[in-house]
N, C-alpha and C positions, 0 to 999 in steps of 0.2 A: 740565487742560482748556485747549485752545487758545482764545484769545479771538476772538470774532467782530469783525471790523473793520467798523465801521458808518459809512455816509454818510447824513446826514439832510438831505434836500432840502426846503427850507421849514422851517428849524429854529426860526424866530421866530413861526410860526403856532401855533394851538392844538394841532394834532397833533404838530408838532415839539417843542413845549415838553413835552407829556406823554410823548413818546418819550424825551426826555432825562431826565425824571423817573424813568422805569422803568430806563433805563440806569444812572443814578446809584445805584440800589439794588443793582446787580449788577456792581461793578467787576471782579470775578473772571471775568465772562463776556463783557463787551463793552468795546471800545475805540472811541472816536469819532475817526475819521481825517479827516472832512470835514463841514463845515456850509455850507449855502447859504441865502441870504435875499434879499429885494428891497431894502428901504430902512431897516429898523429897526437902525440902527447900534449904539445903546446896549445893546439886548437881545443882539445878536450879540456884542458885546464881552464882556458878562458871561458868555456861553456859552463864548467862547474862553478866558477866564480860568479857568473851572471845568473845562472838558474838554480844553483844550490840543490842538485838532485840528491836523493838519499843514497843512490848507488851509481857508480860509474864502472863499466866493465871494459877492459882492454883484452883483445884476442891474443896478444903476445905477452908472455910473462915478463920479459925485460922491460917492456914499455909500461906494463902495469906497476912494476916496482918503481920506475921513474915517476909515474904519475902519483903514486901513493906518497912518495917523498915530497913532491911539490905541493900536493894537497895539504900535507901536514905543515909545511912551511907557511902556507897561506892561512892556516888556522881554520880550515873548512872541516865540516863534519861528514862530508860525503865518504861513504865506504867504497874502497876500490877492490874489485874482484877480478879474478882471472881463471877461475875453475873452468874446466872444459864445458860444463853444462850451465855456466853462469848466464849466458845470453838467453838460453831456453828458460831458465828459472825466472829471469826478468819478464820474459814474454808472457808467462802464465801466472805471474805473481798476483795474489789477492789484492795487493796495493795498487794495481794498475787497471785502469778502465779501457784505455785506448792505446794501441800499439801502432806506431809508424814503422813499417817494415821496409827499411831502405838499405839493407845490406846487399851489396852487389854479388851476383853469382850464386852457385849452388849452395854456398855456405849459408845462405839465408833460408834454406828450406826447413831445416829442423826448428828454428825459432818461430817461423810462420805457422808450422803445424802445431807447435805448443800453444801459441796464441789462439789458433782456431779451435783446438780441442777444449780450451779453457773458456770459450764463449766470449772472447774479447771483441771489442769494436776494432776491426783490423783494417788499417789503411795500407793497401798493398801497392808498394812501389817496386818490390822485388819481382822481376819477371819470372825468375826461375822456379818460384813456388808453384806456378801453374805449368810452366814449360816442362819442368822436371817432374813435379808432383802430380799434375793432371788430375785424374779421377781420385787418387788417394788423398790429395789435398782438398778437393771439393767435398768428398765424403766427410773429412774432418770438420769442415765448415758447417755442413748440415747437421752432423751428429753433435757437435759442440754448441750449436745454436749461435755461432759467431755472426756478427754483422760485417760483411765484406764490402769494402768501398775501394774502387780503383783509383789510383793516383796518377798513373801515366796520363799525360794530357789527352791522348787519343781515346783511351778507355773511359776516362772521366767525362769526356765530351759525349760519348755514346750513352753512358749511364744517365747523364743529364737530359738526354733527348728521349729517354724511355719512360713509360709509365712506372710509378713507384711499385705497382703490383706486378711482380715478376711473372706471375702466372699468365699475364696478358701478352708477354713478349712473343712467344712462338706464333701466335695467330695474327699478330699485327705487323711483324717485321718481314720484309721481303729479303733485304740484305743490309749489311753495314759496310761503310766505306771508311777506311783508315787513311788519313792524310800523312804525307811525309815531305820534309823539305827537299829530299834528294841528297842532302849532305853536302860536304865541301867539293866533291868530285862530280857533281851532276853534269857539268859541262866540260870536264877535263877530257882531252882527246884520249881515246881508248889506248892508244899506243904509249901514252905517258904513264898509265896507271901502275905498271910494275915498278917504277922508280919512285913512287910516292913514299914519303918518310912519315914516321909517327907524328912529328910536329905538324905536318901538313894535314894528316888524317884527323888530328884532334882539334883542328880549327873549324869548329862548327859555325855555320853562317848566322845562326840565331840564338843558340843557347851556350852557356858555359857549363860544361859537364865534366865528369870524370873521364880518365883516359880510356878505360875499357869501353864504356858506353859511347864515347866519341868515335872510336874505331868502328863500333857496330853501326853507328849512324852513317859512317863513310862507305861501309859495304852494304848498307841497308839490311844487315842481319838483325838490327834492332827491330825493324819492321817485321821481319820473319818471326821473331819471337812474339811480337805483338799480335800477329795473326793467330798464333797458337794460343796465346792468352785469351783473345777474344772468343775463340772457339769454346773455352771452358767457362769464362765469365758470363757469356750471354747465351750459351746453349746453341750456338750456331753450327750448321754443317760447314765444312771447309769451303764448299762452293758458294756459300752465302756471304763470304768475306772478300772484299776487294780492297786494293791499295791504289791510291791516286797520288801522284807527285803534286805538291802545292808549295812552291818555294817560299811564299810569304808567311806561311804558318799562321794565318789569321783564322781560317776555318780549321778547327782541330779534329773534327771527324763528322761523319753524316750517317743518318739512318734513313733508308728508303723503306717506306711502308707498303702495305699490300696494294693500296690504291695509287701507287707511284708518287705520292707526296714524299718530299725529302725534308727532314728536319736536320739542322746543323747547329753546332755550338761554335760561336765565334769569340775571340778574345785576344788580348795582348799576349804574345808568346813569352810567358813568364810562369815558371812552375809554382809560384805562390798562389796562382789562381786555382788550379785543381787541388792543391794542398788545403787551402782555405775551405774549398767546397767540401772536401772529405772530412776535415776537422769539425765542421759545423752541421753537416747534413742531418736532417732535411732543412735546417735553417741556413741562413747566409750571413757571413761576416766580412768585414773589410780584409782584403788581402794585402793592401799596401801598393797595389799595382794601378797605374793610371788607366782609365777606361779607353776603349777605342774612340778615336775621333774620325768618323766616316767622311767628314768634309776634307780631311787631310790625307785620306787613304788613296794610294795608287790602285791600279787594276789588280784583281785577284786572278791568278793564272793556275791552270791545272794541266797535267801531262800524264801520259801513260807511263807506268813503271817498266823500264826497259830491261828485259830478261838478259840481254847481252852485257849491258853495263852492270847490272845488279843481279848476278846469278844466285847469290845467297838468299835473296827474297823468296824466290820460287821454291827453295828447299822446304819452306814451311808447309806448303800444300802437299808436297811429296811425303814429308814426315807424318803429317796428320792422316794421310791415307794408307800409311804403312802399318805394320804391327805395333800395338801399343808399347811404348817404351822407346820408340824411334826418336821422339822429340827429346828425350833425355840424352840419347846418343848425340844428337845434333848439337845440343847446348854444350855438352862436355867437349866435343871436338872443337867448337868454336872458341871456347875459353882457352884451350891449349894453343890454338892457332893464333889468336889475338895476342896472347902473352909472348909468343915467339916473335911476332911482328913488332910489338912494342920493345922487345929486347934487341931489335934489329938483327934477328937471326933468320927471318922469313920475309920474302918480298910480299908486298901488299896484295898482288894478284894471286898469290898462292894460299891466302887464307881460305877462300872458298874451295880451292882444290883439295885442301886437307879435309874440309867438312864433307865434301862429296865423296872422297875416297873412304873416309871413316864410315859413312852411312852404307856404302857398298860392301864394306868388309864385315861390319858388325850388325847383324840383323837379330833383334830380340826374338827368341823362340817361345818364351813364356811371358805372359802379362805380369809386370812387376806389381805385386799387390800389397807391398809394405814399404816403409821407408828404407829398411835394411836392403831390400831387393833393388830399390831405386838407386841407392848409393853404391851398391855393388856394380850395377850396370854403368853408373856414372864413372866409377873407377876403371872399369874395363875399357870404356870409350876413351878415357884420357890416355890410357896406355897405348891403345891402338893409334890414336891421333898423334901422340908424341913420336911414335915409330914412323908413321907416315910423313910427318913434318921433316924428318931427317933427310928425305929425298931432296928437299929444296933449301936446306940450310945454307945460309950465305956467310 
């Protein structure tokens, strides 16, 4: 069997680390040829020692110099790069077959586009490629002949419930239902939400994740972004996408078919499961995760997603029905607001206030038809959101 040559973009984050865990279990199937990260030098060094990639890219020049020195001291042959386009070069390299796109935020858009245009097997864990890129990104996938495989547990679940022939989806599917844990504040009294701290917001009940995505889970903005992703991944109209609170996170998502049958994917809440699915698709490999034991399982519960408690969730449908580019504005505003909250400059309950006010103030008048136009709109939205956030700075 020829090994898949893999590049892991965002290798020191939670998805990247779990991806490498799966890869390490199957040395006969996968070869790590490139790793990229932002600033975590020691984690990247340990990964280079274990997997010996040909290239390691750091987004920060000082951190790249530090890594290069430590690589040299270890006697490794890994080349360390920091050129502005280095991550994109890795993503479209002829030495790479599979790209795990796990860079958080809009910074992941350009590498995802590069991989799509190069026709790679693209494992998509970066929400913003679709939330920001939308039609521009999907056109790149189609034109480049890329194989797009969703890694978010919810989208992977839906993908696994669908026929392999995507041309059948539209006439078979009535709606899709994304599940959500409800995050750490699902039962917190509404009056207490303004006082919630970053450490409390990052205490997800089921998953250990990065700080930004943990806050998005607490506001359910992550689910809003997943609604937008689902619209593009599966060609669904906004009204065909529903969100259901499921605290146990055993049912990862569901597909309701035209005859009212419902297909669901169940599994232990561990990201290595959808990662292993994407890495091996259409085959299956061990993920290292213990299977569900139904005899030990408590009841599975489901709740309506409360628009009062989670106002950010409902911004997704608003943005999808607004002029194209509005989802880019929403994503940028949210990144600014979450960063301010994590820096303890913005109260928790004002994250969505910033998002809503930015959407009201910045309405795209032209469809962004290129990466440059998308990034320009992204920059405009960040500037507007930063100005709006000043109203509530603490």
